C-alpha positions as CSV (number, residue, x, y, z in Angstrom):
1,M,19.2,0.2,-35.3
2,G,16.6,-1.6,-37.2
3,L,12.9,-0.6,-37.0
4,S,12.4,-3.5,-34.7
5,N,15.1,-2.7,-32.4
6,N,13.5,1.0,-32.4
7,I,10.2,-0.3,-31.5
8,T,11.7,-2.5,-28.5
9,A,13.8,0.0,-27.2
10,T,10.7,2.6,-27.1
11,V,8.6,0.0,-25.3
12,N,11.0,-0.6,-23.0
13,F,11.8,3.2,-22.4
14,I,8.0,3.3,-21.5
15,A,8.2,0.2,-19.1
16,L,11.2,1.8,-17.3
17,L,8.8,5.1,-17.1
18,A,6.0,2.6,-15.8
19,S,8.3,1.7,-13.0
20,I,8.5,5.1,-11.4
21,P,4.9,5.6,-10.4
22,I,5.0,1.9,-8.8
23,I,8.4,3.1,-6.9
24,A,6.7,6.3,-5.9
25,S,3.2,4.8,-4.5
26,G,5.7,2.2,-2.4
27,I,7.4,5.0,-1.0
28,W,4.0,6.8,-0.4
29,L,3.1,3.7,1.6
30,A,6.2,3.2,3.6
31,S,5.8,7.1,4.8
32,K,2.6,6.6,6.4
33,P,2.6,6.2,10.1
34,D,0.7,3.1,10.3
35,N,3.0,1.5,7.7
36,E,6.3,3.0,9.5
37,C,5.3,0.8,12.5
38,I,4.5,-2.5,10.7
39,H,7.8,-3.2,9.1
40,D,6.6,-6.2,6.7
41,F,4.6,-4.1,4.6
42,R,7.1,-1.1,4.4
43,W,9.1,-1.7,1.4
44,P,7.7,-4.8,-1.1
45,V,6.3,-2.3,-3.7
46,V,9.3,-0.2,-3.8
47,V,11.5,-3.3,-4.1
48,L,9.2,-4.7,-6.8
49,G,9.1,-1.0,-8.6
50,I,13.2,-1.0,-8.6
51,M,13.2,-4.2,-10.0
52,V,10.7,-3.5,-13.0
53,L,13.2,-0.3,-13.5
54,V,16.4,-2.6,-13.5
55,V,14.9,-4.9,-15.9
56,S,13.2,-2.2,-18.0
57,L,16.6,-0.6,-18.2
58,S,18.1,-4.0,-19.2
59,G,15.4,-4.4,-22.1
60,F,16.1,-0.7,-23.3
61,L,19.9,-1.4,-23.3
62,G,19.6,-4.6,-25.0
63,A,17.4,-3.5,-27.8
64,Y,19.6,-0.1,-28.3
65,F,22.9,-2.2,-28.7
66,Y,21.0,-5.1,-30.5
67,R,22.4,-7.4,-27.3
68,R,19.7,-10.7,-28.1
69,G,20.8,-12.2,-24.8
70,L,20.1,-9.3,-22.8
71,L,16.7,-8.7,-24.5
72,A,16.1,-12.6,-23.8
73,F,16.9,-12.0,-20.2
74,Y,14.7,-8.8,-20.3
75,L,11.7,-11.0,-21.6
76,F,11.9,-13.6,-19.2
77,C,12.1,-11.3,-16.2
78,M,9.2,-9.0,-17.0
79,A,7.1,-12.1,-17.6
80,L,7.9,-13.1,-14.1
81,L,7.4,-9.5,-12.8
82,I,4.2,-9.1,-14.4
83,F,2.9,-12.3,-12.9
84,L,4.4,-11.1,-9.5
85,L,2.6,-7.7,-9.4
86,L,-0.6,-9.3,-10.7
87,F,-0.2,-11.6,-7.8
88,V,0.1,-8.8,-5.3
89,L,-2.7,-6.7,-6.7
90,A,-5.1,-9.8,-6.4
91,F,-3.9,-10.8,-3.1
92,S,-4.2,-7.2,-1.9
93,F,-7.5,-6.7,-3.4
94,F,-8.5,-10.1,-1.5
95,V,-7.4,-9.2,2.1
96,T,-8.8,-5.6,2.0
97,T,-11.8,-6.2,0.6
98,P,-13.8,-7.0,4.3
99,D,-14.1,-3.5,5.8
100,G,-14.5,-3.4,9.3
101,S,-16.1,0.2,9.6
102,F,-19.2,1.5,11.0
103,R,-21.4,4.6,11.3
104,V,-21.6,6.1,14.7
105,P,-24.9,8.5,15.3
106,G,-23.9,11.9,15.7
107,R,-20.4,11.2,14.5
108,A,-19.0,12.3,11.0
109,Y,-16.2,9.8,11.1
110,D,-16.4,5.9,11.3
111,E,-15.5,3.8,14.0
112,Y,-14.2,0.3,13.4
113,K,-14.6,-3.5,14.3
114,L,-11.6,-5.8,14.7
115,E,-13.6,-8.7,13.4
116,G,-14.8,-6.8,10.3
117,F,-11.3,-7.5,8.8
118,S,-9.9,-10.4,7.1
119,G,-7.9,-13.1,9.3
120,W,-4.9,-12.7,7.2
121,L,-5.0,-9.1,7.7
122,R,-5.8,-9.2,11.3
123,N,-2.9,-11.9,11.9
124,Q,-0.5,-9.2,10.9
125,V,-1.1,-6.9,14.0
126,T,-3.2,-8.7,16.5
127,S,-0.6,-11.0,17.9
128,S,0.8,-10.0,21.5
129,G,4.5,-9.2,20.7
130,K,3.8,-7.8,17.3
131,W,1.1,-5.4,18.7
132,H,3.4,-4.6,21.7
133,K,6.1,-3.3,19.0
134,I,3.4,-1.6,16.8
135,S,1.6,0.3,19.9
136,T,5.0,1.5,21.4
137,C,5.6,2.8,18.1
138,L,2.2,4.5,17.6
139,A,2.8,6.1,20.9
140,R,6.1,7.6,20.1
141,S,4.6,9.2,16.8
142,S,2.6,12.4,16.1
143,V,-0.8,10.8,15.1
144,C,-3.0,11.7,18.1
145,T,-1.3,14.8,19.6
146,K,-1.7,16.8,16.2
147,L,-5.5,16.3,16.7
148,T,-5.2,18.7,19.8
149,Q,-3.8,21.5,17.3
150,E,-6.6,20.9,14.8
151,Y,-9.7,20.6,16.9
152,A,-10.9,23.4,19.5
153,T,-14.2,22.1,20.3
154,A,-16.1,19.1,20.6
155,D,-18.3,19.9,17.7
156,D,-15.5,20.7,15.5
157,F,-14.0,17.1,16.6
158,F,-17.2,15.1,16.2
159,N,-18.2,16.8,12.7
160,S,-15.1,16.3,11.0
161,N,-14.9,13.8,8.4
162,R,-10.9,14.1,8.1
163,I,-10.2,12.0,11.2
164,S,-8.4,8.9,9.8
165,P,-9.2,5.3,11.0
166,L,-6.0,5.1,13.1
167,Q,-7.0,8.2,15.0
168,S,-10.8,7.1,15.3
169,G,-9.4,3.7,16.9
170,C,-6.4,4.9,18.8
171,C,-6.5,8.2,19.8
172,K,-10.1,8.4,21.8
173,P,-12.4,5.8,23.7
174,P,-15.4,4.0,21.7
175,T,-18.4,6.4,21.0
176,A,-20.3,3.6,22.7
177,C,-18.3,3.9,26.2
178,E,-20.0,7.3,26.6
179,Y,-16.8,9.4,27.7
180,T,-17.2,13.1,27.9
181,Y,-15.1,15.2,25.6
182,V,-12.7,17.7,26.9
183,N,-10.2,17.7,23.9
184,P,-9.6,15.2,21.1
185,I,-6.9,13.2,23.5
186,L,-8.5,13.9,26.5
187,W,-11.8,12.3,28.0
188,V,-13.5,12.2,31.3
189,N,-14.9,8.7,32.6
190,P,-18.3,7.8,32.6
191,A,-20.4,6.9,35.8
192,N,-21.1,3.5,34.4
193,P,-18.9,2.6,31.7
194,M,-20.4,-0.2,28.7
195,D,-19.6,-3.7,29.4
196,N,-16.8,-3.7,26.5
197,P,-13.0,-4.2,27.6
198,D,-12.2,-1.0,25.3
199,C,-14.0,1.3,28.0
200,Y,-11.5,0.1,30.4
201,M,-8.5,0.3,28.6
202,W,-8.6,3.8,27.7
203,N,-6.0,5.9,29.6
204,N,-5.7,10.0,29.4
205,D,-2.0,9.5,29.7
206,Q,-0.7,10.2,25.7
207,I,1.6,7.6,25.8
208,Q,-1.4,5.0,26.5
209,L,-4.7,6.2,25.0
210,C,-6.3,3.7,23.5
211,Y,-3.3,2.0,22.0
212,N,-4.0,-1.3,23.7
213,C,-7.6,-1.5,22.7
214,N,-9.2,-3.6,20.2
215,A,-10.4,-0.4,18.2
216,C,-7.1,1.0,18.1
217,K,-6.1,-2.6,16.2
218,A,-9.0,-2.3,14.0
219,G,-8.4,1.5,13.1
220,L,-4.9,0.5,12.1
221,L,-6.4,-2.3,9.8
222,G,-8.6,0.6,8.7
223,N,-5.8,2.9,7.7
224,L,-3.8,0.0,6.1
225,R,-7.2,-1.0,3.9
226,R,-7.7,2.8,2.4
227,E,-3.9,3.0,1.8
228,W,-3.6,-0.2,0.0
229,R,-7.0,0.2,-2.0
230,K,-5.4,3.9,-3.3
231,A,-2.0,2.3,-4.0
232,N,-3.8,-0.4,-5.8
233,L,-5.2,1.8,-8.2
234,I,-1.7,3.2,-9.4
235,L,-0.3,-0.5,-9.7
236,L,-3.2,-1.2,-11.9
237,V,-2.7,1.3,-14.3
238,A,1.1,0.3,-14.1
239,L,0.5,-3.3,-14.8
240,A,-1.6,-2.5,-17.7
241,V,1.0,-0.1,-19.2
242,L,3.6,-3.2,-18.5
243,I,1.8,-6.0,-19.9
244,W,1.0,-3.6,-23.2
245,V,4.6,-2.9,-23.5
246,Y,5.5,-6.6,-22.9
247,I,3.1,-8.0,-25.9
248,F,5.1,-5.3,-28.2
249,A,8.5,-6.1,-26.8
250,C,7.5,-9.8,-27.6
251,C,6.6,-8.9,-31.3
252,A,9.6,-6.9,-31.8
253,Y,11.9,-9.5,-30.6
254,K,10.2,-11.9,-32.9
255,N,10.5,-9.7,-35.6
256,A,14.2,-8.8,-34.8
257,R,15.0,-13.0,-35.0
258,R,13.0,-13.3,-38.2
259,E,15.3,-10.1,-39.7
260,S,18.6,-11.9,-37.9
261,L,17.7,-15.3,-39.6
262,F,16.7,-13.6,-43.2
263,R,20.1,-11.9,-43.3
264,H,21.8,-15.3,-42.3
265,Y,20.1,-17.0,-44.8
266,K,20.9,-14.4,-47.6
267,Q,24.8,-14.4,-46.7
268,G,24.8,-18.4,-47.0
269,C,23.1,-18.1,-50.3
270,F,25.4,-15.7,-51.6
């Protein structure tokens, strides 16, 4: 292979490697309890990573075997994927910027308000049809029941900063309702509950808990926001690598075309 082909094959191999963290971050997102219950959010990043992998492989093979048509296909498709990844990053950053969390006196964990999140994100979970499926899925999970194995006393529970937004919103009544702690998923009703619909929605039945509360919907969005913010860091690094690789690949492809035209010109002259 010529020097340009070597460079193109090398940078496309780097792009192929860059697809691995994209796929890994997508699998990590899909494995989370909240994403398991929201099917629309489960696999887009994984699919995008697989597409980057396939396109990068085509570019590597095109450079290795000197198939200019395959290289041109790679450059076209990779440009589309870079713009798609850029759009996913920009959109996810925009919809996850509003943070519905707020501090609660005497608690190490945050609680969440539904109104504090973006309208688009709220619409993905709050409609009655969607939430019924999501809450049923959450009730079947161990997201709340495992709290009883981790916290033995009220002080342990109240002073923990490891309680996720999903657990804060769905597994206990809101602090403002002034329920009395028995264990993380068992609480005693106050004599005069606050005028808050969530205070009346709480039920000690493990199938119900606060799964129908607005606090639970907000906690789910808080989980989604936290997880997508972490995944975005990985995607941002992968995007920077892909852009760098694409620039080198374009330069190498142009050089390969010049070499091909030069050889063709020499053959025509002699």
